[in-house]
C-alpha positions in Angstrom: -6.4 -0.2 17.7 -2.7 0.2 16.9 -1.6 -1.2 13.5 2.0 -2.2 13.3 2.1 -4.0 9.9 -0.5 -3.9 7.1 -0.2 -6.7 4.5 -2.2 -7.0 1.4 -1.9 -7.9 -2.3 -1.5 -5.2 -4.9 -5.3 -4.7 -5.3 -5.8 -4.3 -1.6 -2.8 -2.0 -0.9 -3.4 -0.1 -4.2 -7.0 0.6 -3.2 -6.1 1.7 0.3 -3.5 4.1 -1.2 -6.0 5.5 -3.7 -4.2 4.1 -6.8 -5.9 3.3 -10.0 -6.4 -0.5 -9.8 -8.9 -2.8 -11.5 -10.1 -5.3 -9.0 -11.9 -8.7 -9.4 -12.8 -9.9 -5.9 -9.6 -9.4 -3.9 -7.3 -9.9 -6.9 -5.8 -7.1 -9.1 -6.5 -7.3 -12.8 -4.5 -4.1 -13.4 -1.4 -3.5 -11.2 -0.9 -0.1 -9.7 2.0 1.9 -11.1 5.1 2.8 -9.1 4.4 0.0 -6.5 7.6 0.8 -4.5 6.7 4.5 -4.1 3.1 3.7 -3.4 4.0 1.3 -0.6 6.5 3.8 0.8 4.1 6.7 0.7 1.3 4.7 2.4 3.7 3.6 5.1 4.8 7.2 5.6 1.2 8.5 5.7 -0.1 5.8 8.0 3.0 5.5 10.2 3.2 1.7 10.1 4.9 -0.9 7.9 3.2 -1.8 4.7 3.8 -5.1 2.9 2.4 -5.6 -0.7 2.6 -9.2 -1.8 3.0 -10.3 -5.4 5.7 -11.7 -7.7 8.1 -9.8 -5.6 6.9 -8.7 -2.2 7.5 -5.0 -1.4 7.8 -3.9 2.2 8.4 -0.4 3.6 8.4 1.5 6.9 8.2 4.8 5.1 12.0 5.2 4.9 13.4 1.9 3.7 11.9 -0.2 0.9 12.7 -3.9 0.8 11.8 -6.5 -1.8 11.5 -10.2 -1.3 12.5 -12.3 -4.3 11.5 -15.7 -2.9 8.3 -16.9 -4.6 6.2 -19.7 -6.1 3.6 -19.5 -8.8 1.3 -21.6 -6.7 0.9 -18.8 -4.1 -1.3 -16.9 -6.5 -3.4 -19.9 -7.4 -4.5 -21.2 -3.9 -7.1 -19.5 -1.7 -5.8 -18.8 1.7 -2.1 -18.4 1.1 -2.3 -14.6 1.7 -4.0 -15.2 5.0 -1.4 -17.8 5.9 1.4 -15.4 5.1 -0.3 -12.8 7.3 -0.4 -15.2 10.2 3.4 -15.9 9.7 4.0 -12.1 9.8 2.2 -11.9 13.1 4.3 -14.7 14.5 7.6 -13.1 13.4 6.4 -9.7 14.8 5.7 -11.4 18.1 9.4 -12.2 18.5 10.8 -9.1 16.8 8.7 -6.3 18.0 11.6 -3.8 17.9 11.8 -4.0 14.1 8.5 -4.6 12.3 10.1 -3.9 8.9 12.6 -6.8 9.3 9.9 -9.0 10.9 7.6 -8.5 7.8 10.4 -9.0 5.3 11.8 -12.1 7.1 8.3 -13.6 7.5 7.4 -13.2 3.8 10.8 -14.5 2.8 10.3 -17.5 5.1 6.8 -18.2 3.7 7.8 -17.8 0.1 11.0 -19.9 0.5 8.8 -22.6 2.0 6.6 -22.2 -1.1 9.7 -22.6 -3.3 10.6 -25.9 -1.5 7.0 -27.1 -1.7 6.9 -26.4 -5.5 10.1 -28.4 -5.9 8.8 -31.3 -3.8 5.3 -31.4 -5.4 6.8 -31.3 -8.9 4.0 -31.8 -11.3 1.5 -33.2 -8.8 -0.5 -30.0 -8.6 -1.8 -27.6 -6.0 -3.2 -30.1 -3.6 0.3 -31.7 -3.1 1.8 -28.3 -3.1 -0.3 -27.3 -0.1 0.7 -30.4 1.9 4.4 -29.8 1.0 4.0 -26.1 2.0 2.9 -27.1 5.5 5.8 -29.6 5.8 8.3 -27.0 4.6 7.1 -24.4 7.0 7.6 -26.9 9.8 11.1 -28.0 8.8 13.0 -24.8 7.7 15.7 -23.9 10.3 16.8 -20.4 11.0 20.1 -21.2 9.4 18.4 -22.5 6.2 16.3 -19.4 6.0 19.3 -17.1 6.5 21.1 -19.0 3.6 18.1 -18.9 1.3 16.3 -15.6 2.0 16.3 -13.3 -1.0 15.7 -9.9 0.5 16.9 -6.9 -1.5 17.2 -3.3 -0.2 15.6 -1.1 -2.9 15.9 2.3 -1.2 16.9 3.8 2.1 
């Protein structure tokens, strides 16, 4: 089995990296310290891209560390959004095999930008309406719209 990208929340990635985290189910109650360095070190050690999702997603190939600033508060409240984001990463990797770092960052930005749109469209309706709007946003975002609205920041190279 060859792993190209490993994605998890801070509890999952922190546990795999041996960090001191307090976990309840799959959620982190106490965030690991130095998340950027932790992700970079795990990517270096395992020789694959590591993506840690959270308020800002952190992605590294062991050399470069990227941070995605697209987000919605609903993503942490609905079961299955992390799994959905992982599926999107797989789809992006399928068409960008030569650069898994960019595939992971682009996929997470796409998914989180769709969540931003869904949050705006759902307004105060709640998480059920958000989920419906998320699916619609994922369907309608064009490459040009993603390029104009992706918030990917290089943290280190």
